[in-house]
N, C-alpha and C positions, 0 to 999 in steps of 0.2 A: 372175824379176822381171816379165818380159813376160807370163807366164801369170797372175801375181797381178793385174796391171793389167787384163788381159782379164776375169778373173772379177769384178773390182770394177766394170768397165763393164757387164757383164751384170747384176749385182745392181742397179746404179743404174737400168738400163733397166726391170728387173722392178718396182722400187719405183714408178717413174713410171707404168708401165702399170697397176698395181693401183690407184694413187691416181686415175688418169684414169677407169678403168671403174667403180670403186666410187663415186667422187665425181662422176660425169658431170653430175648435176643442178647441182652447184656450178660446174663449168666452164662450162656453158651460161648460168647466171645471171651469171657474171662476164664472159664473152667474147661471148655470143650464139651463135646457131647457126653463123654463118660461122667464127668462131674455133674453135668446138668441132670442126667438120668438118675444118678445117685441121690441128688437132692430131691428130685421128684418123688422117688421111692420113700425117702425119709419123711417128706411132708405128708404123703398119703398115709403112711403108717401112723404118724402123730395125729393126723386127723381122725383116723379110726379110734385111736386110744382116747382122744378127747371126747369123741361122740359117745363112746361106751361109758366113760366116767361121768359125763354130764347127764346122760340118760334123759334127753329132752322129753318132757311129759306129753307134749303135743305131737310127737312124731308118730305118724302112721304112714305106711307105704301108699295107701290109697289117697293121701293128701298131696302126693306129687302130681303135677299136671299130666293128664293122660297123653297128650301129644309128645311129651318127653319120652314116655315109654314106647310109643309107636316109632319115634325116630331112632332111638337106641336099638330097639328090637330089629328094625329093618337093617340097620348097620351091621348088627351081629349076623343076621340071616344072609347078608350079602357075601359072607365068606363062602357060601355054597356056590354061588355063580360067579364069583370074582375071577378076573383074568390074572390076578396076582395075589394068590391066597395068603402067602406068608406076610406080605406087606399089609393086606387087609386085616389080618389078625393083629399085627402090631398097632395099626391105626385104631382098631376097635378097643384094644387094651388102653391106649392113651386116652381115647374119648371117654371111656368108662371111668378111668382114674380122675380125669379132670372134672367129670360130672359129680363123682363122689365128693371131691373137694368142695364144689359149690354147694352141694346138699348139706354137708357138714356145717359150712359157714351159715347157711340159711337157717338151720335149726338151733345152733348154739349161740347165735348172736341176735340181739334185738335190732329193730330198725335203727335206733339211735347208735348202737354199737357198730353196725355196718357202716353207717355214715362216718363215724369217728375214725374207725380203723382204716377205711378206704382213703379218707383224707390224709391220714398220717402216711400211708404208703405212697400216695401221690406226691406228697411233699418230699419224701426221700428220693423218689425217682426224678422229679423235676430239679430239685436242688443239686443232687449229685450229678445229674446230666450237665447242668451248667458249669459246675466245678470241673467236671471231666473235660468239657470243651475248652475251658479256660486253661487247664493244665496242658492240653495238647498245643494250644496256640502260644503259650508263654514259655513252656519248657521243651517240649518235643519239637515244635515248630515245623512239622511236616505231617502229611496224612498218616494215620496209624492203622495197621492191620490188626485183626484179632490176635491175641497173644499166642494161640495154639496153631496159627496158620502161617506158613511160609509164603513170602511174596513170590508170585509167579514170575517167570521170565517174560521180558517184553513189557508192553503196556498193561497196567493193572486195571481191570474193570472197576469203575467207581463203586459198584454195588458191593464189592468185597471189603471196602474200607470200613473200619469201625468208626473212625472220625476222619473227615476230609479237611480238617483245619480251616473252617470257613467262618469261625465266630466273628472275627474282626472285619470280615468282608460282607457281613450281613446275612450269612447263611447260604443255602439251607443247612442248618446244623442237624446232627443225627443223635447226639447224646449217648447215653449208656445203651440204648436199645438199637443203635446202629442203623436207624432208619428215620428220616425226617417225617415220613408219613405216620409211623407209629408214635414218634415223640409228639408230633402235633396233635394226634388224637388223645394221647395221655394228657396233654395240656388242656385240651377241650374239656375232658371229663373233670380235670382239676378245676377249671374255671367254673363249671357247674357246681361242683361240690363246695369249693371255697366260697362262692357267691351265696349259696344257700346257707352255709354256716354263718357267714357274716350277717346276712339279713335276719336270721333267726336268733342272733345273739349268742351263738354257741361258742364263739371265739371273741377275743378282744378285738376292738376295731383296728388297732395298729397291725396286729398279726393278720387279721382277715384281709385288709387292704394290701398288705405286703405280698401275700400269696396269690391274691387275685392279679396283682401286677406281674408277678413272676409267671403265672400261667399265660396271661395275655401276651407278655413279652416273648415267651417261648413259641406261641403260635405265630407271632410276627417273624421270628428267626427261622422257623421251619418252612415257611413260605409254601404251605400246602393248599392247593385250590379246594380239595375235598373238605378240608377242615373248615374253611370259610363258608362253604355251602352248608355244612352241618351246623355251624354256629348260627347262620341265618335261619335255618330250619328250627333250631332250638329257641331262638328269639321269637319266631312266629308262634311256635308251640306254647311258649310261656304266655304270650299275649292272649292266645285263645283260652288257656287255663284260667287266667285272671279274669277274663271276660265271663267265662262259665261260672266262676264263683259268685258273680253278681246276678246270676239268673237262676230262677227255679228250674228244675229238670224239665218241666213241661213247656218252658219258654226258650229252649235251646235250639230249636229247629233252625233259625237264621245262623246261629253259630256253626252248626254242622254243615250247612250249605256253604258257608264261608271256608270252612276247613277243606271240604271236598274240592272247592274251586281252587284253593291254593295248591293242593296236591296235583290237580289236573294241570294247573299252570306250570308247576315245577317239572312235570313230565314232558309237557309240550316244549318248554325251553330246552330241556335236556336233549330232546329228539331233533328239534328244528333250529335252535339258536345256540347250539353248544359251542361252536367256534367263536361267536361273539362274546358269550359270557365268560368262558375260560380265557379268552384273549385279554379281557379286562384284568384277569388275575395273573397274567403273564404265563399262561399255560396253553398248550396246543389243544386243538379240538379233538384229537384222537386220544386224549387223556394219557399221554406218555406211552403210547403204543398199546394201551389196553384194548382199544376197539379191534385191533388186529388179533390179539389173543382171544377175545370173545368170539370172533368169527371162527377161529380154529376149534375152540372148545365146543361151539354149537355144532359144527360139522362132525366132530367125534361123538358128541352126545346123541346125535340123530342116528348113529349106527346101532345104539342100544337104548332106545328112548324111554322104555317103561321102568326098568329096574337098574339101569346104569351099569358101570363097569366094575363096581365094588368100592367099598368105603376105604379111604386111606388118610383123610384129612390133608396133611402136607403131601404134595406129589412126590413119589419116590422116583427121582430122576434117573435111577439106574435100571429101570425096567420100562418096557413098552406098555402102553402107548405114550407114556410121558417123556421118554428119552428123546423122541423125535417130534414132539408136539409143538414146542415153541421155544425160541431162544431170544433173549434180550441182552444187549451189550456183551455178547460173547458168553453168556451164562444161560443155563436152562431155567425156565420159569418154574416156580415152585407151587403156584396156585393159579386159579382162573382170574384172580383179581375181581371176583364177584361171587359172593357167597351163594346166591341163588343158582347161578350157572354151575358152580362147583357141586351143589347138591344134585342138580339135574345130571351132571356128568357121572357122578359117583353112585347115586341112588335112583336116578331116573325120575320120571314124572311122579311116580308114587312117592318118592322121597320128598319132592317139593310139596306134594299135597299133605304130607304129615308134618313137614317143617313149618309151613305157613301158619297152621293153627297155633303152634307153639309161640310164634312171634306175635300173631294177631291177638290172641287171648291175653297175653301178657300186657300188651299195650292197652287193651280194653280195661283190664283190671287196674293198672296204675293210673290210667286216665281218671276213672271214677274215684280212686283213692285220692287223687290230687284235687278234684273239683267238688266232690260231695261234702257237705258240712258234717263234721264229726258229731256224734250224739252219744249219750249214755242211756242205753235202753230206749224207752219211748219218750224220753225227756226232750226239752228244747235243744236246738242246735247250739253247739259250742263254737268258739272262735276258731278260725282256720289256723293251721300251722304251716309255716314256710317249709318245714322239712318234709312235708308230704309231696312236694314237687319234684325232688331230685330223682326218684326212680323213673318218673315219666320223662323227664328231660334226658336222662341217660339213655333210655330206650330210643328216643328220637335220634340221638347221636349214633347209636349202634346201627340203627336201620339205615340211616343215610350213608354211613361208611360201608355198609354191606353191599352197596351197588358198585363200589370201586375197589373193594378189598374183600378177601375171604376170611378175615380175622374173626368174624362172628362165629365161625365154626371151630375156632382154635383158641386154646390157652386162655389169656386174660379176658377177651371179649366173650368167649363161651361161658366162662365162670360168671361174669356179670349177668349174662342173659339167663342162665339157669338159676342163679341165686335170686334174681328179681322175679323170675317166673314162679319158682317154688314158694318164695316168701309171700308174694302177693296172692298165691293160691290158698295157703293155709293160715296166713297171719294177716288177714285183711282188715286189721283195725285201722280206723281213721284217726291219725294223731291230732290232738288239739294242742293248744298252747301249754297244757299241762305236761306235754311230752318234751317241752323245751325248757331251758333253765329259767327260773323265775327272775324277773328283773325287780330287784328289791329297792325299796325306799325306806327311810327311817323318819318317823315323826314322833313328836312328843304326845303321849297319851296320859291324861291325868288319872290318877288312882283315887278312889274315894277318900274324902277329906280326913277320915279317921286315921288313915295311915300317914298322911302328911308327906307322901313321897311322889315325886315325878319320875317316871321311867320312860324308856324307849321301847317301842313295840315294832316288830318287823311286819311290814305289810307288803302285799303285792300290788304293783301298779296296775 
């Protein structure tokens, strides 16, 4: 009973942590920065307490991915050469705290618990976002500012609104996270997780299909071009994984050639047919001004190409060079809208060279976890588990979004990246159907005649 209560508490903490990091914009809009920082400290302290109480038997510092150490170490060292040392110090503290949270979740939760708690958090975020937008449209009936922010004089930039009251006009809705881009990505992760749970039999069919419909409907209402591209990439990645499961490892060369061809085609389309593709999605070829931002970021990064200007994560708009770097819709831009350019700007080419292995090795591990048949020792291969696919599909979504947003380096997306990187590094067990709930049937089994009794026996299909 005590163990059951402990696991219930760990799961509740994980759900709160996922809601907090993935819905951070909503927390800030509701409580302001002081409340947000206070909750961040509380979550970090609780995470440390849970980690100490749980004492994960498999925890060893050397089991963390080496590139994670390299990246965080370079961020800490950048305080030395930073052009804004106080802001770099704050950024490093935030990065380390977020990483600590991800490491705690990776070691105190099993793979199945991660899937379950993440799905619960996503249901809260998506469900409450739709309820919030419905409340704004039916009760408030006009765009809503964050509760702690006063409406500026004159025309209000649309980026400042918490909700723009667009639910009944077809969107784009922003939900609790105050951003159609972020809400669409949360819905995409939800679509992956809910779909995996439904296919694996981890939830009832009615519940599973309901939340799949909610996630897909949210994607439609956010109207984000990047989300559709990421969804297409996830679908292609899923097809490749299912194809790989039908092939022996030594017969996968055609599959890898196909994968490389698809990636090359995607890059070519992005570079040479961007206007046409995004035009089909109702978006401009300059990706809502991102191309202009990227040009300015590249120009600034070239001034300090090797080690960058110093780590900050979110751009501190009150200090140079960020104050005068770029403005959109009357507001200063808070990121490069590209995780790789942001790493180059802040940590230079060296930073990119240590960040790339973190992402690449994580994809490599979750790929083989998804497509290799699980075994017990040297015994025969066991049946595949559907739940082995979700880390791989989430990584595809994270990577695709990283080319148009810098969220991979921040808050919820950074937690997902580090959690999957750490867990796939030290806990590389390949789940079989044993890891998923047994689908039970009942059949009559005769007992020897001397008993004269017919009973029911539980059997697995």
